[in-house]
N, C-alpha and C positions, 0 to 999 in steps of 0.2 A: 618199526624202528628205522628202517631205511628212509621212509617218508619223512620222519623227523629230522634226520641228518640232511636230507635234500632240502627241506624247507629252511633249516638253519643255515645251510651253505648259501642258499639263494638270498636270504635276508642279509647275511654278512656281506655278500658281494654287492648288493644294492646299497647298503650303508657305506661301503668303501667308495663306490662310484659317486654317490651324492656328496660325500665329504671331500672328495678330490675335485669336485666341480666348483668349489667356493672361489668366487672371483677375487683375486688378489691383484692389486696394482702396485707398481713401484713408486708411484708418485713422481712429482717433478720438484727439483730443487730451485728455489728462488734465493736471491741474496740481497742484502742491504748493507752498504758500507756506512757504518755509523759516523755521524758528524758531531761537531762540538755543541750543537744545539740539543736541547732536551728532546728525547723521543717521547711520543705520546704515552707509551707504556711506562715511562719513568714517573708518571704522575699518579699511578694507582697506589693507594695505601693499603696494600695487602702483604701479608708476611709469606713470601715465597722466593724462589730463585729468580734470576733475571729471565731465564727461559720460561719460567712459570708466568711472569708478567706478560711476556709476548703471547703465550698461549691464551692467557686470560683476555687480553685485548681482542684477539681474533674471535674467540668464542662468544664474547659478550657484545662486541660492537660491529662485527661483520658476519657475513654468511659463509665465510670460508672455514673449512675444517682443516686444522693443522695436524699433520702426522708426526712431525719431529722438528725440534729446534736445536741448532748448534751455534755456539759462540766460538769463533775462531779468530786467530790473530794473523791471518794471511789475506786481509782485505787490502784496500787501497792504502798506500803508505801514509803513516801518521804525518800530519803537517804541523808545523810549529805555530801557526796562526790560531786565533781564537774566534774567527768568524763562523757563522753557521754553515758555510760551505766547506769548512776545513774538516778533513777526515781524521778519525782517531786511530786508525789502523785496525780497528775491530770490524770483523764482518759477521753479520747475523745471517745464518743460513736457515731457511724454513722449507720443510718438505710438505707439499700439498698437491692436490690433483690439478691437472692442467685446466680443468673447467673453472678454476678460481683465478686464472691469470689476470683478468680485469681487476678483480678485487686486490690481488697482490700488488699489481702495478699502481693502483690508486693509493696504496699504503706505502709506496716508495720502494718496493722490491722489484728486482729484475730477474728474468730467467737466467739460469747459469748456462 
């Protein structure tokens, strides 16, 4: 009986050690200050949230894996002009690994 308890305890300890070794990363936040021009993800005809459109874009058309998307109103100040360079005041924040920095920058995002 003592042997069974010892084996059970050893297996439990090993299971605990292996589960705590799971690599978790915090990711890196990137931002994009939305402009008055249509974003590429605005063209997808799928029924989802705006965040879902952005996730869809990255999963289908890039190699980047997106962990989280946030739409916030604390980006560059909204401008009253209508040119493509004019900002809307909306900032899109995307969390992805640093290894995707080149992809994120090619999509118009910057490191926070």
